[in-house]
Structures are given as C-alpha cells and as structure tokens.
C-alpha positions as YAML, in Angstrom:
chain: A
units: angstrom
residues:
- id: 1
  name: MET
  ca: [-6.08, -7.17, -16.82]
- id: 2
  name: ASP
  ca: [-3.24, -8.16, -19.44]
- id: 3
  name: GLN
  ca: [-0.31, -5.64, -18.75]
- id: 4
  name: ALA
  ca: [2.61, -7.68, -20.48]
- id: 5
  name: ASN
  ca: [3.56, -4.96, -22.70]
- id: 6
  name: LEU
  ca: [4.00, -2.44, -19.91]
- id: 7
  name: TYR
  ca: [5.76, -5.29, -17.69]
- id: 8
  name: ASN
  ca: [8.25, -6.07, -20.18]
- id: 9
  name: GLN
  ca: [8.88, -2.10, -20.80]
- id: 10
  name: LEU
  ca: [9.28, -1.60, -17.27]
- id: 11
  name: GLY
  ca: [11.92, -4.84, -17.26]
- id: 12
  name: VAL
  ca: [10.24, -6.11, -14.16]
- id: 13
  name: GLY
  ca: [12.87, -8.19, -12.49]
- id: 14
  name: GLN
  ca: [15.36, -7.22, -14.67]
- id: 15
  name: VAL
  ca: [15.77, -3.50, -14.44]
- id: 16
  name: LYS
  ca: [16.17, -1.66, -11.08]
- id: 17
  name: GLN
  ca: [13.60, 1.08, -10.59]
- id: 18
  name: ALA
  ca: [15.13, 2.77, -7.47]
- id: 19
  name: VAL
  ca: [12.20, 4.86, -6.43]
- id: 20
  name: CYS
  ca: [8.39, 5.11, -7.12]
- id: 21
  name: SER
  ca: [8.36, 8.11, -8.89]
- id: 22
  name: VAL
  ca: [10.38, 10.46, -11.91]
- id: 23
  name: PRO
  ca: [13.65, 10.31, -10.17]
- id: 24
  name: THR
  ca: [16.32, 13.25, -10.22]
- id: 25
  name: GLY
  ca: [20.43, 13.03, -9.49]
- id: 26
  name: PRO
  ca: [22.15, 9.62, -8.99]
- id: 27
  name: GLN
  ca: [19.14, 7.73, -9.29]
- id: 28
  name: ALA
  ca: [17.99, 8.67, -12.67]
- id: 29
  name: ALA
  ca: [20.39, 6.08, -14.18]
- id: 30
  name: ALA
  ca: [18.22, 3.60, -12.54]
- id: 31
  name: THR
  ca: [15.17, 4.27, -14.28]
- id: 32
  name: VAL
  ca: [16.10, 5.95, -17.53]
- id: 33
  name: GLY
  ca: [13.39, 5.82, -20.19]
- id: 34
  name: SER
  ca: [10.55, 4.75, -17.61]
- id: 35
  name: ALA
  ca: [9.43, 8.19, -16.59]
- id: 36
  name: ASP
  ca: [6.02, 7.86, -18.66]
- id: 37
  name: LEU
  ca: [5.48, 4.15, -18.07]
- id: 38
  name: GLN
  ca: [5.24, 5.27, -14.37]
- id: 39
  name: LYS
  ca: [2.57, 7.58, -15.16]
- id: 40
  name: THR
  ca: [0.58, 4.44, -16.95]
- id: 41
  name: ALA
  ca: [-2.98, 4.64, -14.84]
- id: 42
  name: ILE
  ca: [-4.16, 1.27, -14.71]
- id: 43
  name: PRO
  ca: [-8.20, 1.31, -14.51]
- id: 44
  name: VAL
  ca: [-8.26, -1.92, -12.43]
- id: 45
  name: TYR
  ca: [-6.37, -0.45, -9.41]
- id: 46
  name: MET
  ca: [-8.74, 2.45, -9.36]
- id: 47
  name: CYS
  ca: [-11.77, 2.63, -7.26]
- id: 48
  name: PRO
  ca: [-14.71, 4.02, -9.48]
- id: 49
  name: THR
  ca: [-15.95, 6.36, -6.53]
- id: 50
  name: ALA
  ca: [-12.45, 8.09, -5.77]
- id: 51
  name: THR
  ca: [-12.25, 11.48, -7.36]
- id: 52
  name: ASP
  ca: [-8.34, 11.59, -6.55]
- id: 53
  name: PRO
  ca: [-5.89, 12.88, -9.38]
- id: 54
  name: LEU
  ca: [-4.77, 10.04, -11.95]
- id: 55
  name: ILE
  ca: [-1.38, 11.38, -11.28]
- id: 56
  name: ASN
  ca: [-0.19, 11.09, -7.98]
- id: 57
  name: PRO
  ca: [2.15, 14.26, -7.15]
- id: 58
  name: GLY
  ca: [5.19, 13.89, -4.96]
- id: 59
  name: ARG
  ca: [8.34, 15.30, -3.53]
- id: 60
  name: VAL
  ca: [10.29, 14.17, -6.28]
- id: 61
  name: SER
  ca: [9.79, 15.64, -10.09]
- id: 62
  name: GLY
  ca: [6.75, 14.41, -12.47]
- id: 63
  name: GLY
  ca: [4.76, 12.07, -10.27]
- id: 64
  name: HIS
  ca: [3.37, 8.56, -10.95]
- id: 65
  name: ALA
  ca: [0.39, 6.65, -11.72]
- id: 66
  name: LYS
  ca: [-2.06, 6.00, -8.79]
- id: 67
  name: SER
  ca: [-3.78, 3.24, -7.42]
- id: 68
  name: ASN
  ca: [-6.34, 2.91, -4.80]
- id: 69
  name: TYR
  ca: [-5.46, -0.41, -3.06]
- id: 70
  name: ALA
  ca: [-2.53, -1.15, -0.77]
- id: 71
  name: GLY
  ca: [-1.17, -4.09, 0.76]
- id: 72
  name: ILE
  ca: [-1.65, -4.74, 4.18]
- id: 73
  name: ALA
  ca: [2.11, -4.65, 5.96]
- id: 74
  name: GLY
  ca: [0.79, -5.34, 9.37]
- id: 75
  name: ILE
  ca: [0.38, -3.08, 12.64]
- id: 76
  name: ASP
  ca: [3.55, -1.18, 13.10]
- id: 77
  name: TRP
  ca: [6.55, 0.32, 11.39]
- id: 78
  name: THR
  ca: [9.59, 0.86, 13.19]
- id: 79
  name: GLY
  ca: [11.90, 0.87, 10.08]
- id: 80
  name: VAL
  ca: [13.18, -1.23, 7.57]
- id: 81
  name: ASP
  ca: [12.61, -4.92, 8.15]
- id: 82
  name: THR
  ca: [15.89, -6.83, 7.62]
- id: 83
  name: THR
  ca: [14.83, -10.11, 9.36]
- id: 84
  name: THR
  ca: [13.54, -13.13, 7.84]
- id: 85
  name: GLY
  ca: [10.52, -13.55, 10.35]
- id: 86
  name: PHE
  ca: [6.83, -13.17, 9.02]
- id: 87
  name: LYS
  ca: [4.81, -10.39, 9.87]
- id: 88
  name: ALA
  ca: [2.12, -9.65, 7.22]
- id: 89
  name: ILE
  ca: [1.27, -10.52, 3.87]
- id: 90
  name: PHE
  ca: [3.14, -7.52, 2.49]
- id: 91
  name: VAL
  ca: [6.11, -7.18, 4.57]
- id: 92
  name: ASP
  ca: [8.50, -3.91, 5.55]
- id: 93
  name: GLY
  ca: [11.67, -4.97, 4.15]
- id: 94
  name: THR
  ca: [13.14, -7.73, 1.35]
- id: 95
  name: LYS
  ca: [14.29, -10.64, 3.27]
- id: 96
  name: TYR
  ca: [11.32, -12.77, 3.28]
- id: 97
  name: VAL
  ca: [8.97, -14.66, 1.35]
- id: 98
  name: THR
  ca: [5.30, -14.81, 2.37]
- id: 99
  name: ARG
  ca: [3.63, -18.36, 1.39]
- id: 100
  name: MET
  ca: [-0.11, -19.66, 2.51]
- id: 101
  name: ARG
  ca: [1.36, -21.94, 5.05]
- id: 102
  name: ASP
  ca: [2.45, -18.87, 7.07]
- id: 103
  name: PHE
  ca: [-1.13, -17.69, 7.47]
- id: 104
  name: ILE
  ca: [-2.07, -20.03, 11.09]
- id: 105
  name: ASP
  ca: [-4.68, -17.63, 11.51]
- id: 106
  name: GLY
  ca: [-6.45, -18.46, 8.33]
- id: 107
  name: SER
  ca: [-7.00, -17.02, 5.09]
- id: 108
  name: SER
  ca: [-10.46, -15.73, 6.09]
- id: 109
  name: ASN
  ca: [-9.40, -13.87, 8.70]
- id: 110
  name: THR
  ca: [-6.41, -11.97, 7.67]
- id: 111
  name: PHE
  ca: [-6.43, -8.83, 5.51]
- id: 112
  name: ALA
  ca: [-4.36, -8.77, 2.31]
- id: 113
  name: VAL
  ca: [-5.06, -5.25, 0.31]
- id: 114
  name: GLY
  ca: [-7.15, -2.51, 1.66]
- id: 115
  name: GLU
  ca: [-8.77, 0.61, -0.20]
- id: 116
  name: LYS
  ca: [-6.68, 4.16, 0.03]
- id: 117
  name: TYR
  ca: [-7.19, 7.74, -1.86]
- id: 118
  name: ARG
  ca: [-5.18, 10.53, -1.40]
- id: 119
  name: ARG
  ca: [-6.04, 12.97, 1.09]
- id: 120
  name: ASP
  ca: [-4.43, 16.24, 1.90]
- id: 121
  name: ILE
  ca: [-5.34, 16.47, 5.37]
- id: 122
  name: ASP
  ca: [-2.86, 19.41, 6.20]
- id: 123
  name: GLY
  ca: [-2.95, 20.85, 2.57]
- id: 124
  name: THR
  ca: [0.92, 20.52, 2.21]
- id: 125
  name: LEU
  ca: [1.57, 16.99, 1.93]
- id: 126
  name: THR
  ca: [2.83, 17.04, -2.14]
- id: 127
  name: THR
  ca: [5.94, 18.79, -0.91]
- id: 128
  name: GLN
  ca: [6.70, 16.26, 1.90]
- id: 129
  name: VAL
  ca: [7.76, 12.80, 2.21]
- id: 130
  name: ALA
  ca: [4.40, 12.42, 3.04]
- id: 131
  name: GLY
  ca: [3.28, 13.30, -0.59]
- id: 132
  name: GLU
  ca: [4.81, 10.11, -1.75]
- id: 133
  name: TYR
  ca: [2.51, 7.64, 0.34]
- id: 134
  name: TYR
  ca: [-0.87, 7.99, -1.62]
- id: 135
  name: GLY
  ca: [-1.61, 4.71, -3.10]
- id: 136
  name: ALA
  ca: [1.22, 4.75, -5.74]
- id: 137
  name: VAL
  ca: [1.72, 2.25, -8.40]
- id: 138
  name: TRP
  ca: [4.73, 0.32, -6.99]
- id: 139
  name: VAL
  ca: [7.15, 0.68, -10.01]
- id: 140
  name: GLY
  ca: [10.20, 0.33, -7.57]
- id: 141
  name: ILE
  ca: [11.46, 0.74, -4.04]
- id: 142
  name: ALA
  ca: [14.75, 1.13, -2.25]
- id: 143
  name: PRO
  ca: [15.06, -1.38, 0.25]
- id: 144
  name: ASP
  ca: [15.24, 1.08, 3.21]
- id: 145
  name: VAL
  ca: [12.55, 2.95, 2.50]
- id: 146
  name: ARG
  ca: [8.63, 2.67, 1.62]
- id: 147
  name: ALA
  ca: [8.21, 5.47, -0.65]
- id: 148
  name: ALA
  ca: [5.22, 4.47, -2.15]
- id: 149
  name: ASN
  ca: [2.85, 3.11, 0.44]
- id: 150
  name: VAL
  ca: [2.08, 0.08, -1.61]
- id: 151
  name: VAL
  ca: [1.80, -1.28, 2.14]
- id: 152
  name: GLY
  ca: [-0.07, 0.18, 5.21]
- id: 153
  name: GLN
  ca: [-0.78, -0.48, 8.69]
- id: 154
  name: LEU
  ca: [-3.82, -1.10, 10.51]
- id: 155
  name: ALA
  ca: [-2.24, -0.09, 13.99]
- id: 156
  name: PRO
  ca: [-3.69, -0.86, 17.52]
- id: 157
  name: THR
  ca: [-6.32, 0.84, 19.54]
- id: 158
  name: GLY
  ca: [-6.39, 5.02, 19.60]
- id: 159
  name: SER
  ca: [-4.36, 4.87, 16.77]
- id: 160
  name: SER
  ca: [-4.68, 7.17, 13.71]
- id: 161
  name: TYR
  ca: [-4.45, 4.35, 11.91]
- id: 162
  name: ALA
  ca: [-8.24, 3.18, 11.80]
- id: 163
  name: VAL
  ca: [-10.05, 2.99, 8.64]
- id: 164
  name: ASN
  ca: [-10.21, 6.59, 7.63]
- id: 165
  name: GLY
  ca: [-8.62, 7.81, 10.37]
- id: 166
  name: GLY
  ca: [-6.24, 10.83, 10.72]
- id: 167
  name: SER
  ca: [-2.94, 9.64, 9.41]
- id: 168
  name: VAL
  ca: [-1.85, 9.88, 6.18]
- id: 169
  name: ASN
  ca: [-1.15, 6.40, 5.94]
- id: 170
  name: ALA
  ca: [-4.46, 5.49, 7.04]
- id: 171
  name: PHE
  ca: [-6.55, 3.03, 4.79]
- id: 172
  name: ALA
  ca: [-9.53, 5.15, 3.95]
- id: 173
  name: SER
  ca: [-12.08, 5.73, 0.61]
- id: 174
  name: GLN
  ca: [-14.94, 8.10, -0.40]
- id: 175
  name: HIS
  ca: [-17.31, 5.32, 0.62]
- id: 176
  name: THR
  ca: [-19.60, 6.99, 3.62]
- id: 177
  name: GLY
  ca: [-18.39, 5.05, 6.65]
- id: 178
  name: GLY
  ca: [-15.68, 3.15, 5.59]
- id: 179
  name: ALA
  ca: [-13.78, 1.12, 2.89]
- id: 180
  name: HIS
  ca: [-13.24, -2.07, 1.25]
- id: 181
  name: PHE
  ca: [-10.61, -4.86, 2.12]
- id: 182
  name: LEU
  ca: [-9.69, -7.75, 0.45]
- id: 183
  name: PHE
  ca: [-8.87, -10.84, 2.32]
- id: 184
  name: ILE
  ca: [-6.37, -13.84, 1.46]
- id: 185
  name: ASP
  ca: [-9.08, -16.13, 0.76]
- id: 186
  name: GLY
  ca: [-10.41, -13.97, -2.17]
- id: 187
  name: ARG
  ca: [-13.27, -12.61, -0.50]
- id: 188
  name: VAL
  ca: [-14.13, -8.75, -0.41]
- id: 189
  name: GLN
  ca: [-15.82, -7.07, 2.84]
- id: 190
  name: PHE
  ca: [-16.77, -3.43, 3.77]
- id: 191
  name: ILE
  ca: [-15.11, -2.73, 6.93]
- id: 192
  name: SER
  ca: [-16.81, 0.16, 9.01]
- id: 193
  name: GLU
  ca: [-14.56, 3.12, 10.02]
- id: 194
  name: ASN
  ca: [-15.92, 2.42, 13.80]
- id: 195
  name: MET
  ca: [-15.03, -0.97, 13.77]
- id: 196
  name: ASP
  ca: [-13.08, -2.18, 17.30]
- id: 197
  name: GLN
  ca: [-9.46, -1.16, 16.19]
- id: 198
  name: ASP
  ca: [-8.57, -4.22, 18.13]
- id: 199
  name: LYS
  ca: [-10.09, -6.40, 15.71]
- id: 200
  name: LEU
  ca: [-8.92, -4.50, 13.06]
- id: 201
  name: SER
  ca: [-5.38, -5.00, 13.90]
- id: 202
  name: ALA
  ca: [-5.57, -8.73, 14.50]
- id: 203
  name: ILE
  ca: [-6.88, -9.68, 11.10]
- id: 204
  name: ALA
  ca: [-3.84, -7.16, 9.61]
- id: 205
  name: THR
  ca: [-1.56, -9.86, 11.24]
- id: 206
  name: GLY
  ca: [-1.67, -13.50, 10.15]
- id: 207
  name: ASN
  ca: [-0.04, -15.53, 12.62]
- id: 208
  name: ASP
  ca: [-0.46, -13.55, 15.58]
- id: 209
  name: GLY
  ca: [-2.70, -16.48, 17.38]
- id: 210
  name: LYS
  ca: [-5.64, -13.84, 17.23]
- id: 211
  name: VAL
  ca: [-9.04, -14.83, 15.55]
- id: 212
  name: ALA
  ca: [-11.31, -11.87, 15.17]
- id: 213
  name: ASN
  ca: [-15.03, -11.83, 14.25]
- id: 214
  name: ILE
  ca: [-16.17, -8.80, 12.26]
- id: 215
  name: GLU
  ca: [-19.37, -10.27, 11.05]
...
C-alpha cells in the first residue's frame, strides 16, 4: 500500500488542504494543484462488495475519491471538540492526541474503523451538506467542521446511527445483515445490524468503563 508518491504530492503535513473536495472561492488557494490528486481512488480503502461510485460527489465542485472505511469518533456530535479530553480513537477536534494507553476499556473492546458506503436515502444528498458525508478520502478538513465523514458515530439506543441505520452518517455496508468493524487490537469482526445498540455504543468509546460482550 505504498503511496509515498501521492503523499508527497499532496504535501501532507506541509500544505494545508482546507476541505475534502475540490474547493472554490477563497479555499481554492489552499489546495492549488491537488484537485486531481483528491480524486485518486486507493483500492485498499474500498470494499470489493460496495457498488457506490469511485468518485464521491459533494456540494463543492468536482468531488473526491471514496473510501468505504471510516474511523470511529464516539457516540455523539455536539459541535467541534476543542477540549483535550479523550473520547474515541478519532476525535471531533484538533487538540487531542490519542495513544494506546488511553483505551482503558481494552484494545479488544474498542472499535477503530467501520464500513461506510454512499446511500442516497432521500435522493438529494449530492446537493446537501450531507452529500459530503459518504466515506471520502480525508485529504484535509477545517478544524470546525467534519466535511468528509472520515469519522462516524454509534449513538445509544433508538438512534438512526445503528449499523445500516437511517442516518446519512450511519456505518453501513452492502453485505447482508451488517457491516465489518476493525478493533484497536487489529482484528476484524462482522457486526449484525440487529446487535444491541447500547453494546455498540459502549464499544465505540475506549474509556467509559463499559466492556460489552458481543460474541
């Protein structure tokens, strides 16, 4: 999966990629020359079963390459997280570095990544903000938005954030009955869409003291 050439061309860590799409207006200066690079589809980031398009259309011109795997950001979203407190492996903010020592629930009891695919639930998502939320490659993101849904939530009981749930931000796949999730310890497990949502929520966080058995 060596992508050194693409990494270097994007200038990761050196060039600010303002948004995860082909920008227009004042944001364009931040991503000059990267429009085609942002459309580079990387096979390892794509599920062989998924039939969603390689280019993920967005509300900003051009679109960007898809990924069918998104990081776990916990169980809620109340705006950008500017605190330094730990929540999940991928946090909704910019001020916290997650380390293995933070997963007090155990690396075998905490989700890291889950499956996503682009679903036109209401048929108009390509013209809405939600159109940005379907497993895009994280080229860059402003600190106060989550424009690419590299992260997602697994909220508590009754939520449309359940696996294959109704939310545009729900983890989902085209596999029958559920989706695959990667745990912090490196194992992959198929999670049923009918699994208890409270258990899923517990596994979406790494330090809430709740260790759920999903066997």
